[in-house]
Every structure is written in structure tokens, then in C-alpha cells.
N, C-alpha and C positions, 0 to 999 in steps of 0.2 A: 504494500500500500504506500502511496505517496501522499505528501501533505503540502498544501498550497496556502498562500496568502494572496488575496486579491485586494488591491487598493484603489479606491476611487479618489483621485487627486483633484480637488477643486481648483487649485492654483494653476496647474498645467493643463487642466481639462483632459486628463488621461486616465485610463484604467490599466493598471500594471499588475502582473501576476508573477509571483516567485514560487518556485518549487523548493520547499524547505529542505528536502532530502539532498539538495545540491550543497547545503551549508551545514547540516547537522545529521547525526546518526538517527535512525528511525526511533530507537528506544528513547532517546533524549526528547524528541519532538512529542511523543505520546504523553509525556509528563509535563509539557509546557503549561504554564499558567498565562493568563492574559498579560501580566506584566512582562513576562519574557518575550512574548510575541510583539508587544509594543516596543521593547528594547531593540528587537531585530528591525522593526519598521524604522525607528529613529536612526539606527545605524546605516540605513540605506539613504538617509538624507531627507526623510519626510517629516513634516511638522504634524503632530497628532491633532492639532487644533484645526487643520485645514484638509483633513481626509476622513473618509470612512473606510473601514476594512472588515474583511471576514476571513476566517480560516476554514478550510474545507479539504476533503480528500478526493474530489473529482476534478480532473483537468478541464480547462476551458470554461466557457460561460454560456448560459442559456439566454438567448435573446427572445423577448416576447413583445408582441405588439399590444400596447395597453388596451386597444379597442377590442381585443379578443379575450381579455381577462374578465371572467364573471365575478362580480362582487355581490356578496349577500348583504341585504339591508337589515 
């Protein structure tokens, strides 16, 4: 299994994705806390106040057209 962080950077208008297994051993990543993930993000030059991020184990992104999303009332 691989582990990824996807970052939505509001300053640069970009979406960036890092494969954490390129930087750490899998056993280490499995035990990461939020603070450790945020330290990694900051080490890559991001400002936590101007991004949103998520950690996940599937590669890539799912693009959805908001018109096709059913919302419950």
C-alpha cells in the first residue's frame, strides 16, 4: 500500500500530490499523526494557513462535475 498527501494550494492555484513512500518507510507512515504530516507539508515549503490537505492511500484524484452530484435536503 502506498500513502499520499494531496495539497490544494490557494496561493499558487495548484493541486500537488506527494507519495509519502518516496520519503518514509511504510511502517513509519502508518503511525503518523496529523502533526507529523503537517511537518512534512511545511518542509516542502507550504504555509499551512494558505492550503488545505488530505492524506489518503489511493493515487490520483476523482474529478466530479458538481451538476451531477445529488444533494439531500
